[in-house]
N, C-alpha and C positions, 0 to 999 in steps of 0.2 A: 570436418563435418559441422562442428559448432559455428564456424565462420560461414558456412552455407546456410545453416538454419536461422541464424540471427539476422545478419544484414541482408541476405538474399531473399529468404522466404518469410521473414517477419515472424519467426516462431519464438518470440520472447515477450513477456509481459512488460518488462521495463523499457525495452526499445520500441516495442509496439509493432503493429502490422504494417510495416513500411519496408519496401524493397529499395535498397540503396544501390543495387547493381543494375547496369544497363545491359540488356541482352545483346545489343548490337556491338558492344565493345568488349573484346576479350580481356585486355589488360589496361587498366587506367593508371596513369602516373599521379593523378590527383584524386583523392577520395571525395565522393559526393556528399560528405558529411563533415561536421566540425570535429576538432580535436577532442572536445568533451564527449561527443557521441562515440568517437573512436575508442576513448578510454572506457566508456560504458560497455561497448561491444566486447572489448578485450576482457573486462572484468566478468561479464556474463558468460563468455566463452570459457574462461578459466573455471568459473563456478560449475558450468555444465560438465566439463571434463573431470573436475574433482568429484562431483556427485556420481558420475559413471564409474570412476575408479573405486570409490567407496562401496558402491552397490556391487561391483564385481568382486571386490575383496570379501565382502560379507557373504555373497553367494558361494564363492569358492570355499570359504571356511565352513559354511553350513553343509555343503555337499562334499566335504573333504574325503569321506570314505568312498564315494562314487568316483571322484577324481583319481584316487589312488588305484581303484580297481581298473579303470580305463588305462592308466599309466602302466600298470603291470601287464595288462593284455597287449598293449602296444609294444612293450619290450619283447614279448613273445612273437607277435604276429607282424608287427610293423605297419600293417594296413588293416583297418577295421571297416566292416560294412554294416549296414543297418541291422542285419540279423545278429551280428556279434553284439551290437549295442543292446538290442532287445533281450538277448540271452543273458547279458551281463547285468543290466540295470532294470529290466522289465519294460513293459509297455509304457508309453507316455501317459501322463495323468490327464490328458485332454484328447479330444477327438482330432484326428488328422484332417487337415484342410484339403488334401488331395486324396484321391483313391489310389494310393501307392500300390496296393496289392494287385489291382487290375493291370497296372503297367508291368509289374514284375511277373505275375502269374496270370496271363490273359485268359487262360482256360477256366478260371474260377467263376466267371459269369458270362452269360451269353448275351448277344446283342438284343434279344427279345426281352431279357430281364432288365436291361439298362437302356432307358430311352435316350441317354446322352451319348451313346456309342454311335460313332459315325459309320454309316453303311456305304458299301460300294454301289448299292442299287440307287438309280435316280428316283427322285420323289415324283409322285404322280399328281 
């Protein structure tokens, strides 16, 4: 992923907003940039990976009690669903981006209450 973000999508301050990959060619035997730029891309990719690793380690350590709860329940049940996770850890601290309950329990709202519901009736 870092090698897609940096040379392909230009998502790096040091390398800049430059796309080095040609969409018409699947695999190139010669890189469209210098060896020095290649070293910079490698360095930035390693730095991105190291930062993600450190952030993940920190998050796992901060949430260790939650990780252990999930691990114990997985030993018992093997497969967890959303309801299991909510019962175990509580609701998410942010609003859901989808209206999950409407998909799981479609009888909780009617089409007249929800203007985004698709109707089988043709529009007039």
